[in-house]
matplotlib code that plots the C-alpha trace (Angstrom):
import matplotlib.pyplot as plt

x = [14.7, 14.7, 13.0, 10.5, 8.2, 4.7, 2.9, -0.9, -3.1, -6.8, -8.2, -11.1, -12.3, -15.2, -13.1, -13.4, -12.0, -9.4, -6.4, -7.3, -7.5, -4.2, -2.6, -3.8, -2.5, 0.8, 1.3, 0.6, 2.9, 5.7, 5.3, 5.6, 8.8, 10.2, 10.2, 9.0, 7.1, 8.4, 6.7, 3.7, 3.1, -0.2, -1.4, -1.6, -5.4, -6.0, -6.5, -4.7, -5.0, -2.7, -1.8, -0.3, 0.8, 4.4, 3.4, 1.9, 3.9, 3.8, 5.3, 8.0, 8.8, 9.2, 11.6, 13.6, 13.9, 14.9, 17.8, 19.0, 21.8, 21.5, 17.8, 18.3, 15.3, 15.5, 12.0, 8.9, 5.8, 2.9, -0.3, -0.1, 1.2, -2.0, -1.6, 1.9, 0.3, -1.1, 1.7, 3.2, 5.1, 8.5, 7.8, 6.8, 9.8, 11.9, 10.7, 11.4, 14.9, 15.5, 14.5, 16.7, 19.7, 19.7, 18.2, 18.9, 15.1, 13.4, 9.8, 7.8, 4.2, 2.1, -0.5, 1.7, 3.9, 7.2, 10.5, 12.4, 15.4, 16.1, 15.3, 13.8, 10.5, 10.2, 11.0, 8.5, 5.7, 6.3, 6.2, 2.9, 1.4, 2.4, 0.9, -2.3, -2.7, -2.1, -4.4, -7.1, -7.0, -7.1, -10.1, -11.8, -11.4, -13.0, -16.0, -16.4, -16.4, -18.9, -21.3, -20.9, -21.9, -24.9, -26.2, -25.5, -27.6, -30.5, -30.1, -28.4, -25.6, -22.4, -20.3, -18.5, -19.7, -23.1, -23.0, -23.6, -27.3, -28.1, -28.1, -27.6, -30.9, -30.8, -33.6, -34.5, -34.8, -38.2, -37.4, -38.9, -36.8, -34.9, -33.0, -30.7, -27.1, -24.8, -21.1, -19.2, -22.3, -22.8, -25.5, -25.8, -27.1, -26.3, -30.0, -30.1, -29.4, -28.5, -30.1, -29.8, -32.4, -32.3, -30.9, -33.3, -30.4, -28.3, -31.0, -31.9, -28.2, -28.1, -31.3, -29.9, -26.7, -28.5, -31.0, -28.3, -26.3, -29.4, -30.2, -26.7, -24.6, -21.0, -19.2, -17.0, -19.9, -21.8, -18.8, -18.2, -21.8, -21.7, -18.5, -19.8, -22.9, -20.5, -22.3, -20.3, -18.8, -18.8, -15.3, -16.0, -13.8, -14.3, -16.4, -14.5, -15.4, -14.2, -16.7, -19.5, -18.7, -18.6, -21.9, -23.6, -22.5, -23.3, -26.3, -26.9, -29.2, -31.5, -31.9, -29.3, -26.8, -23.5, -20.9, -17.5, -16.4, -13.0, -10.8, -8.4, -6.9, -5.8, -4.4, -2.4, -1.1, 0.1, -2.3, -4.0, -2.7, -5.8, -7.7, -11.0, -12.8, -14.4, -18.1, -18.9, -17.7, -20.0, -23.1, -25.9, -29.3, -32.0, -34.5, -32.3, -33.4, -35.4, -34.1, -33.3, -33.2, -35.8, -34.6, -35.5, -33.4, -30.5, -30.5, -30.5, -27.5, -25.6, -26.2, -24.7, -21.8, -21.0, -21.0, -18.8, -16.3, -16.2, -15.0, -12.6, -9.4, -9.6, -8.7, -5.2, -3.8, -0.1, 2.4, 3.3, 6.9, 6.4, 3.3, 4.2, 7.0, 5.1, 2.9, 0.9, 2.5, -0.9, -2.9, -0.2, -2.0, 0.0, -0.3, -2.0, -1.8, -4.7, -5.3, -7.4, -8.6, -9.7, -11.1, -10.3, -12.6, -11.0, -12.2, -14.7, -16.4, -13.2, -13.8, -11.7, -8.3, -8.1, -5.4, -4.3, -2.7, -1.2, -1.1, -0.3, -3.2, -3.7, -5.1, -6.8, -8.7, -9.7, -10.9, -12.5, -13.0, -12.1, -13.2, -10.3, -7.6, -7.2, -6.7, -3.1, -2.5, 1.2, 2.1, 3.5, 6.4, 7.6, 7.6, 9.4, 11.9, 12.8, 13.3, 15.9, 17.5, 17.7, 19.3, 21.9, 22.8, 23.4, 25.5, 27.9, 29.0, 32.4, 30.7, 28.3, 31.1, 33.1, 30.2, 29.3, 32.7, 32.7, 29.1, 29.4, 32.5, 30.6, 27.6, 29.6, 31.4, 28.1, 26.4, 29.3, 31.5, 31.1, 27.3, 27.1, 29.5, 27.6, 24.4, 25.8, 27.1, 23.6, 21.9, 24.4, 23.6, 19.9, 20.5, 22.3, 19.4, 17.0, 19.1, 19.2, 15.4, 15.0, 17.4, 15.5, 12.2, 13.7, 15.0, 11.7, 9.8, 12.2, 11.5, 7.7, 6.3, 5.2, 2.2, 0.6, 1.6, 5.2, 5.2, 4.0, 6.6, 9.4, 8.2, 8.1, 11.6, 12.9, 11.5, 13.0, 16.4, 16.2, 15.3, 18.2, 20.6, 19.4, 19.7, 23.3, 24.2, 22.8, 24.7, 27.9, 27.5, 26.8, 29.8, 32.0, 30.8, 31.6, 32.0, 35.0, 33.8, 36.1, 34.9, 31.3, 31.9, 33.4, 30.5, 28.0, 30.1, 30.2, 26.5, 26.1, 28.4, 26.3, 23.0, 21.8, 22.8, 21.0, 18.0, 17.9, 18.2, 15.2, 12.4, 9.4, 7.9, 8.4, 12.2, 12.3, 10.4, 12.5, 15.7, 14.4, 13.5, 17.2, 18.1, 14.9, 13.2, 10.3, 8.8, 6.7, 4.5, 3.2, 1.3, 2.5, 1.8, -0.3, 2.5, 3.4, 6.8, 8.3, 10.8, 12.9, 14.4, 17.3, 19.3, 22.9, 23.4, 21.4, 19.1, 20.9, 19.3, 19.7, 20.8, 23.4, 27.0, 28.9, 25.9, 25.7, 22.2, 22.4, 18.6, 16.6, 16.6, 20.1, 20.3, 20.9, 18.8, 19.7, 16.8, 16.9, 14.2, 13.5, 14.9, 18.3, 18.3, 18.9, 15.8, 13.6, 10.9, 8.2, 5.0, 2.3, -1.1, -3.3]
y = [35.6, 33.4, 30.0, 28.7, 25.9, 26.1, 23.8, 23.7, 21.7, 21.4, 19.4, 17.6, 16.9, 19.2, 22.4, 22.6, 26.2, 26.0, 25.0, 27.3, 30.2, 29.3, 29.0, 32.4, 34.2, 32.3, 33.1, 36.8, 36.9, 35.3, 37.7, 40.7, 39.2, 38.6, 34.8, 32.2, 29.1, 26.3, 23.4, 22.9, 20.2, 19.1, 15.9, 12.9, 12.4, 16.1, 16.6, 15.6, 15.9, 18.5, 16.2, 13.6, 15.6, 14.7, 11.1, 12.0, 10.7, 14.1, 15.8, 13.1, 13.6, 17.3, 16.8, 14.2, 16.6, 19.4, 17.4, 16.4, 18.4, 21.2, 21.9, 25.6, 26.4, 29.1, 29.4, 27.2, 29.4, 28.4, 30.2, 30.2, 28.1, 25.9, 25.0, 23.6, 21.3, 21.2, 19.2, 19.7, 23.0, 21.4, 18.9, 21.7, 23.8, 20.6, 20.3, 24.1, 23.7, 20.5, 22.1, 25.1, 23.2, 20.2, 21.8, 25.5, 26.2, 28.9, 28.3, 31.6, 32.1, 34.5, 35.4, 35.5, 38.4, 36.5, 38.2, 34.9, 36.9, 34.6, 37.3, 36.3, 38.0, 36.3, 32.9, 33.3, 34.6, 31.5, 29.1, 30.7, 30.5, 26.9, 26.1, 27.8, 25.8, 22.5, 23.3, 24.4, 21.1, 19.1, 21.2, 20.8, 17.0, 17.0, 19.1, 16.9, 13.7, 15.2, 16.2, 12.8, 11.1, 13.3, 12.6, 8.9, 8.9, 10.2, 7.5, 9.7, 8.5, 10.2, 10.0, 7.4, 4.8, 3.2, -0.5, -3.0, -3.3, 0.3, 3.7, 7.1, 9.0, 12.8, 14.3, 17.8, 19.5, 18.0, 14.5, 14.6, 12.6, 14.7, 12.2, 9.2, 10.4, 8.9, 8.1, 11.2, 13.3, 15.0, 17.0, 20.6, 22.3, 22.0, 21.6, 18.4, 15.0, 11.6, 8.3, 4.7, 3.3, -0.3, -0.5, -2.1, -3.8, -4.9, -5.8, -9.1, -10.1, -9.5, -11.6, -14.4, -14.5, -14.8, -17.3, -19.4, -19.6, -20.3, -23.3, -24.8, -23.5, -22.6, -19.3, -20.7, -21.9, -18.7, -16.6, -19.0, -18.8, -14.9, -14.9, -17.3, -15.0, -12.0, -10.2, -7.0, -7.3, -4.4, -3.4, -4.1, -7.2, -10.8, -12.0, -13.8, -15.7, -12.8, -10.4, -12.9, -13.5, -9.8, -9.2, -12.0, -10.5, -6.9, -5.6, -2.8, -5.2, -5.2, -1.4, -0.6, 2.2, 1.6, 4.4, 5.0, 1.3, 2.3, 5.4, 5.7, 9.1, 8.4, 5.0, 6.4, 9.3, 6.8, 8.2, 4.8, 1.3, -0.3, 0.6, -0.5, 1.6, 0.0, -0.8, 2.1, 4.5, 3.1, 5.1, 2.7, 3.6, 0.9, 1.3, 3.9, 2.9, 0.3, -3.3, -5.8, -9.0, -10.1, -10.6, -14.3, -15.0, -12.9, -14.7, -18.2, -17.1, -15.9, -19.3, -21.1, -18.7, -19.4, -23.1, -22.5, -20.5, -23.1, -25.8, -23.7, -24.4, -28.2, -27.4, -26.1, -27.0, -27.3, -24.6, -24.8, -23.7, -22.0, -19.9, -16.3, -17.5, -19.6, -17.9, -18.9, -17.5, -17.4, -15.1, -13.8, -15.1, -16.8, -20.6, -21.6, -24.9, -27.3, -30.6, -33.4, -36.5, -39.9, -42.9, -46.5, -49.2, -52.3, -55.8, -57.7, -54.5, -53.5, -49.9, -47.5, -45.9, -42.1, -40.8, -37.1, -35.4, -32.0, -29.8, -26.2, -24.8, -21.6, -18.8, -17.2, -20.3, -20.8, -17.2, -16.4, -19.7, -21.5, -18.6, -16.6, -19.3, -23.0, -25.2, -26.0, -28.8, -29.4, -32.0, -30.1, -32.5, -32.5, -28.7, -28.2, -31.0, -29.5, -26.1, -27.7, -29.3, -26.0, -24.3, -27.1, -26.9, -23.2, -22.9, -25.7, -23.9, -22.1, -19.2, -18.5, -18.4, -16.0, -13.7, -13.8, -12.4, -9.5, -8.5, -8.4, -6.2, -3.8, -3.7, -3.1, -0.3, 1.2, 0.9, 1.8, 4.1, 7.6, 7.5, 7.0, 9.9, 12.2, 11.2, 12.0, 15.4, 16.2, 15.3, 17.4, 20.4, 19.9, 19.7, 23.0, 24.6, 23.3, 24.7, 28.1, 28.1, 27.3, 30.1, 32.6, 31.7, 32.1, 35.5, 36.5, 35.4, 37.3, 40.5, 40.1, 37.4, 33.9, 32.5, 29.0, 28.4, 29.2, 26.9, 24.1, 24.9, 24.7, 21.3, 20.1, 21.4, 19.8, 16.5, 16.9, 17.7, 14.6, 12.5, 13.9, 13.1, 9.5, 9.1, 10.4, 8.1, 5.1, 5.8, 6.5, 3.3, 1.3, 2.8, 1.9, -1.7, -2.1, -5.9, -7.5, -8.5, -11.5, -12.8, -12.2, -14.2, -17.1, -17.1, -17.4, -20.0, -22.0, -21.8, -22.9, -25.9, -26.8, -26.3, -29.9, -29.9, -26.6, -27.8, -31.0, -29.2, -26.9, -28.4, -26.3, -25.4, -21.7, -22.2, -24.1, -21.5, -18.7, -20.5, -21.4, -17.7, -16.8, -18.5, -18.7, -15.6, -16.9, -20.0, -19.6, -22.5, -22.6, -25.1, -26.2, -29.2, -30.9, -30.6, -28.2, -26.5, -24.9, -22.0, -21.2, -17.7, -17.9, -15.2, -14.6, -13.4, -15.2, -12.8, -11.9, -12.6, -10.3, -13.1, -14.5, -13.9, -11.6, -10.9, -7.5, -5.9, -6.0, -6.2, -7.4, -4.4, -4.8, -8.6, -9.9, -12.8, -16.0, -17.8, -21.5, -23.4, -26.8, -28.8, -27.4, -29.0, -32.7, -34.7, -31.6, -30.1, -31.6, -32.6, -34.7, -33.1, -34.1]
z = [-18.8, -15.7, -16.0, -13.4, -12.7, -11.2, -8.8, -8.5, -6.2, -5.5, -2.6, -4.3, -7.9, -7.2, -7.3, -11.1, -11.5, -8.7, -10.9, -13.8, -11.3, -9.8, -13.2, -14.3, -11.1, -11.2, -14.9, -14.3, -11.3, -13.2, -16.1, -13.7, -12.4, -15.8, -15.4, -17.9, -16.5, -18.6, -16.8, -14.5, -11.9, -10.4, -8.6, -10.9, -10.2, -10.8, -7.1, -3.9, -0.1, 1.3, 4.3, 1.9, -1.1, -0.6, -1.4, -4.8, -7.8, -9.5, -6.4, -6.1, -9.8, -9.3, -6.5, -8.5, -11.5, -9.2, -7.8, -11.3, -12.8, -15.4, -15.2, -15.3, -13.1, -10.4, -9.0, -8.2, -8.3, -6.0, -5.4, -1.6, 1.3, 1.4, -2.3, -1.6, 0.9, 4.4, 5.9, 9.3, 9.3, 9.7, 6.9, 4.5, 5.4, 4.9, 1.3, 0.7, 2.0, 0.1, -3.2, -2.4, -1.3, -3.6, -6.7, -6.3, -6.7, -4.5, -3.7, -4.2, -3.0, -5.1, -2.5, 0.7, 1.6, 2.0, 1.3, 1.4, 2.7, 5.7, 8.3, 11.6, 10.9, 7.6, 9.0, 11.9, 9.5, 7.3, 10.2, 11.4, 7.9, 7.5, 11.0, 10.2, 6.9, 8.7, 11.5, 9.1, 7.3, 10.6, 11.8, 8.4, 8.7, 12.1, 10.9, 7.8, 9.9, 12.3, 9.5, 7.9, 11.2, 11.6, 8.1, 8.5, 11.7, 9.6, 7.0, 4.4, 2.2, 3.5, 0.3, -1.8, -4.2, -3.6, -2.5, -5.3, -5.8, -5.1, -6.9, -5.3, -5.3, -4.9, -2.8, -2.0, 1.4, 2.1, 0.9, -2.6, -5.2, -7.8, -9.9, -9.7, -9.7, -12.4, -11.7, -11.0, -10.2, -6.9, -5.2, -6.4, -3.2, 0.4, 1.2, -1.0, 0.4, -1.1, -0.1, -1.5, -3.8, -5.2, -8.7, -11.2, -13.0, -10.0, -7.5, -9.3, -9.2, -5.4, -5.0, -7.1, -5.1, -1.7, -3.0, -4.6, -1.4, 0.6, -1.7, -1.1, -3.9, -2.8, -3.2, -5.9, -8.0, -7.6, -8.8, -11.7, -12.8, -12.8, -14.7, -17.3, -17.8, -18.2, -15.4, -14.5, -11.0, -8.5, -9.7, -13.3, -13.5, -12.5, -9.6, -6.8, -3.7, -1.5, -3.2, -2.9, 0.8, 1.5, -0.1, 1.8, 5.1, 4.2, 6.3, 3.9, 2.0, 5.1, 4.8, 7.5, 7.3, 9.2, 9.1, 10.6, 10.8, 9.5, 10.0, 7.0, 7.8, 11.3, 10.3, 7.4, 9.5, 12.1, 14.8, 15.4, 15.1, 13.6, 10.5, 12.2, 14.8, 17.8, 17.7, 20.0, 17.3, 14.6, 13.5, 12.9, 11.4, 10.9, 8.1, 6.4, 2.9, 1.1, 1.7, -1.0, 1.1, 3.6, 7.1, 7.2, 4.1, 5.5, 8.8, 7.1, 5.0, 8.1, 9.8, 6.8, 6.6, 10.3, 9.6, 6.5, 8.6, 11.3, 8.9, 6.9, 8.9, 8.1, 4.5, 5.2, 8.6, 7.7, 6.8, 3.1, 2.5, -0.9, -0.2, -1.0, -3.3, -5.9, -8.5, -11.5, -14.7, -16.5, -14.1, -11.7, -8.6, -5.9, -5.4, -2.2, -0.2, -0.4, 1.3, -0.3, 1.3, 0.1, 1.9, 0.8, 2.0, 3.6, 3.0, 5.2, 6.5, 8.4, 7.9, 5.7, 5.6, 5.1, 2.8, 2.7, -0.3, -0.2, -3.3, -4.5, -6.5, -8.5, -6.3, -9.3, -10.1, -6.5, -6.0, -9.4, -11.3, -14.5, -16.7, -15.2, -15.1, -15.5, -12.5, -11.5, -9.0, -8.2, -5.5, -2.6, -1.9, -5.5, -5.9, -2.6, -3.3, -6.7, -5.0, -2.8, -5.8, -7.6, -4.6, -4.2, -7.9, -7.7, -4.5, -5.6, -8.7, -8.9, -10.9, -8.0, -5.4, -7.6, -8.2, -4.5, -3.5, -6.0, -5.4, -1.6, -1.8, -4.1, -1.8, 1.4, -0.3, -1.5, 2.0, 4.3, 2.1, 0.8, 0.7, 4.4, 5.1, 2.7, 4.5, 7.9, 6.6, 5.2, 8.5, 10.5, 8.2, 8.8, 12.5, 12.4, 10.6, 13.2, 16.0, 14.2, 13.8, 17.5, 18.4, 16.2, 17.8, 21.3, 20.3, 19.0, 22.1, 24.3, 22.4, 21.7, 24.0, 23.3, 21.5, 21.4, 17.8, 18.7, 21.7, 19.5, 16.8, 19.4, 20.5, 17.0, 16.2, 19.4, 18.3, 14.8, 16.4, 18.6, 15.6, 13.6, 16.4, 16.6, 12.8, 12.9, 15.8, 14.0, 10.8, 12.6, 14.6, 11.4, 9.7, 12.7, 12.5, 8.8, 8.3, 6.6, 3.1, 3.0, 6.4, 5.3, 2.1, 4.1, 6.5, 3.6, 1.8, 5.1, 5.4, 1.8, 2.4, 5.5, 3.7, 4.1, 7.8, 8.6, 6.6, 8.6, 11.9, 11.1, 13.3, 12.4, 9.0, 10.0, 10.3, 7.1, 5.2, 6.6, 5.6, 2.1, 1.5, 2.0, -1.2, -3.2, -4.7, -6.6, -8.3, -11.4, -12.5, -16.1, -18.2, -21.7, -23.9, -21.2, -18.6, -15.8, -15.8, -12.7, -13.1, -10.1, -9.6, -7.0, -5.2, -6.1, -2.6, 0.2, 2.0, 5.3, 8.7, 11.6, 13.9, 11.5, 12.6, 10.3, 8.0, 6.5, 6.2, 2.4, 2.0, -1.1, -3.4, -4.6, -4.8, -8.3, -9.3, -11.2, -13.0, -13.4, -15.4, -14.0, -16.9, -16.1, -12.7, -12.6, -11.7, -11.4, -13.3, -15.4, -13.6, -15.3, -15.6, -12.7]

ax = plt.figure().add_subplot(projection="3d")
ax.plot(x, y, z, "-o")
ax.set_aspect("equal")
plt.show()
């Protein structure tokens, strides 16, 4: 008996019976064919968009297992082409061909009459079916967005979680309340609608936040007070300054409904460069629901927020070299730069002298408060100076130089050797398949006439063919420019020997930070016995720059890391508690 896998997909979590129905039909189909389904795959969340199904971890795991050796699977049973996804036709055919070529697994559709015999008619039928599935999804998205805009213009809730402070109230066709929807519940009839209603438990919290900020309490103090009182946050975790700031600016508490400020689908598909839509695309409805905050209070808060925003840049005006590299070991948040000022009075009423102090502080403490993480204040000059000391101590050792030579040789062989040649051969095979598909379509058009879907498919195949040609040319050019590993090692060693010279020639903080990142991977700061300990993780191979002569694009993913605790570095490491 032949072994098979099955793949099921539903578009939303509201299609309760979709996957059981697919499973029943696929099992019956496999039994008629004399196959045994030994494993089933479905999206990890239980549902998944057909336009992005190839990004689902379950789909990726299926492909990975298919390309592994000795799996013994001959077929992948799918209900129909739409359940395999609503990707672009060429993308879906690519995955079919990849499963067939790399894993020896034939995709079989239960409800579509495909012979899978490679004939021209079968190929064209499959292309048209895939195109129809994709176009249906695109059209459905447009209709859904249009309906959501229309309902938002009437003040209805257009889906998603209710803003903090509100519940979702289900109303009937004439506006009478039915019940408050719990989490995971949705309307039962198309004639019903959902509006927002102030939550009896969360409304007082919203009022407290606005009143506290209006009375002069800062964002940090408000968040800390909520955390100490164990008030559940909108996400069920800790309150942070960012959450408080977002709530204070949200006009939903005035009773306004604003929809279509963002466009996730177009942004994720690469159709638009920005996540945010222009103001002209917004759908705004005033008095859409009962407000929580009075307009006078809201406007006073907005004035204070504008003043707070205007003075924010004075806190961190300089570029800190270790931001993005230094983290707090206790909470995992990155360390951020902070400037502190003090004024010392002079004698005889001669005024005062201002002193500035620069520190790295825990981002978790700054954003959430002391209930989340303790404050860490590390002098900026000391942490950065010890980072330089750690790098110098590494690059001057004979062990590092020997390891550098062997690692670079292995990486160049991996990047420019057989894998590149195999990749070029695979791309050329794909290119020949695309050319054959184009020729089959042209032959069909000559015999039967053209159609809009075929014209579109030809354009897509031509684009794919051009992309494949470009990829092949890039790989062949890279292979032809294979660097000499010995020369590359000498260039890196020369740069290491001139580390102090290059560091001294770096004029701007941006140049210094970029150069530092080539050698330093991460700095972890922890607290113990009333002291602060810095742990530096360095790169065995400096991260290559594109403008460095002789540098191979080795990247980060394969770089080995060498960890050095501060006490191992002369003169570096223990900071007194501040």
